[in-house]
C-alpha positions in Angstrom: 4.1 24.8 72.8 3.3 26.3 69.2 1.4 24.2 66.7 3.4 22.7 63.6 6.7 22.5 62.5 9.5 24.3 64.7 12.3 26.5 63.1 15.9 25.3 63.8 19.0 27.1 64.8 21.8 27.3 62.3 24.0 26.0 65.4 21.5 22.9 65.4 21.5 22.3 61.7 24.9 22.3 61.6 25.2 19.3 64.5 22.4 17.6 63.0 24.1 17.5 59.4 27.3 16.7 61.0 25.3 13.7 63.1 23.7 12.6 60.1 27.2 12.4 58.0 28.4 10.1 60.8 25.7 7.9 61.2 25.5 7.2 57.4 29.2 6.2 57.4 28.4 4.2 60.6 25.4 2.6 58.8 27.4 1.7 55.6 30.2 0.1 57.6 27.5 -2.1 59.5 25.9 -2.8 56.0 29.2 -4.2 54.7 29.4 -6.6 57.4 25.8 -8.0 57.0 26.2 -11.4 55.4 24.0 -13.4 53.0 21.2 -14.8 55.0 21.6 -17.9 52.8 25.1 -18.9 54.3 25.3 -21.5 56.9 26.9 -20.8 60.2 26.5 -21.8 64.0 24.0 -19.9 66.1 27.0 -17.8 67.5 27.2 -16.6 64.0 23.4 -16.0 63.6 23.3 -14.3 66.7 25.9 -11.9 65.8 24.3 -11.5 62.6 21.1 -10.6 64.1 22.7 -8.0 66.7 24.4 -6.2 63.5 21.0 -6.4 61.9 19.6 -5.0 65.0 22.1 -2.1 65.0 21.4 -1.5 61.0 17.6 -0.7 62.4 18.6 1.5 65.1 20.8 3.6 62.8 18.2 3.8 60.1 15.7 5.0 62.3 17.8 8.0 63.9 18.9 8.9 60.1 15.1 9.1 59.7 14.5 11.0 62.7 17.0 13.5 61.8 16.3 13.5 58.0 12.4 14.5 59.4 13.8 17.3 61.7 15.8 18.8 59.0 12.9 18.6 56.3 10.4 20.2 59.5 12.9 23.0 60.2 13.4 23.8 56.7 9.3 24.1 56.6 8.9 26.1 59.4 11.0 29.2 58.6 12.2 31.7 61.0 9.5 32.2 64.3 7.8 35.4 63.9 9.5 38.7 65.5 8.9 38.9 69.3 7.6 35.3 69.5 10.0 32.5 71.0 11.5 29.9 69.1 14.4 27.7 68.7 17.1 30.3 68.5 15.5 32.9 70.8 17.4 34.8 73.6 14.6 35.3 76.0 14.9 37.5 79.6 12.8 35.6 82.3 12.1 36.3 86.0 11.3 33.0 87.6 8.9 32.4 90.7 11.7 33.1 93.3 12.5 36.7 91.7 15.2 36.1 89.9 16.1 37.0 86.3 18.0 35.3 83.6 18.5 35.4 79.9 18.4 32.3 78.5 19.0 30.9 75.0 16.5 28.4 73.3 18.4 25.5 71.6 17.4 22.2 69.9 20.4 20.7 71.5 21.9 20.3 74.6 25.5 22.2 75.1 27.3 21.8 78.5 29.5 25.0 77.2 26.6 27.0 77.6 24.8 27.2 80.8 22.2 29.6 79.9 20.8 27.3 77.3 17.3 25.8 77.7 16.6 22.9 75.0 13.5 23.2 73.3 12.1 19.8 74.7 12.8 20.4 78.3 9.8 21.6 80.7 10.6 25.2 80.6 11.7 25.3 77.0 8.6 23.8 76.0 6.5 26.2 78.0 8.4 29.2 76.6 8.1 28.6 73.0 5.4 30.4 71.3 5.1 32.8 73.9 5.9 36.7 73.9 7.1 39.2 76.2 4.7 39.7 79.1 3.3 36.5 79.4 3.6 34.0 82.1 4.4 30.2 82.0 4.1 27.6 84.4 6.1 24.4 84.0 7.1 21.5 86.0 10.6 21.1 88.1 12.0 18.4 90.4 10.7 20.4 93.2 6.9 20.6 91.9 5.6 23.3 89.6 6.6 26.9 89.2 6.4 29.8 87.2 8.3 32.4 85.1 7.4 35.8 83.0 8.8 36.7 79.8 10.8 39.8 80.1 12.0 40.4 76.7 12.6 37.9 73.7 15.5 38.5 71.0 15.8 37.4 67.8 16.6 34.0 66.6 20.2 33.7 65.8 23.1 31.6 66.3 21.9 29.9 69.6 22.0 25.8 69.4 
């Protein structure tokens, strides 16, 4: 894995910004339901208030996580040429001899079977590598290897 902040593809940036907007709207709705702590109420009211406060905390944590990731990506810039980063297209030959072209993405996408997320075992092994490098990574069936055949420029991957 590369040291330092990881770049973010434009598609992933758009998805994170969309999620951030939705989370902020949801947080505002939850905040509007939080009552005044000085108001009397029964135990059910207090439990409901506690549940809403816990939900607000969860939303705040996710908002902070996304904002941090967006700041990190802005600081990272694009991966250097020839080095695998988020958004790269990568040709690999697996240990069993099969070859595939993969896209390294930040977010999973069920519509892109060639997408490998950067935080998956294979994605982590590939980040920062270049053509000709061999990587080892864990699978449900045990450790295996792959050789990087080619590295394409980062683009619109997710």
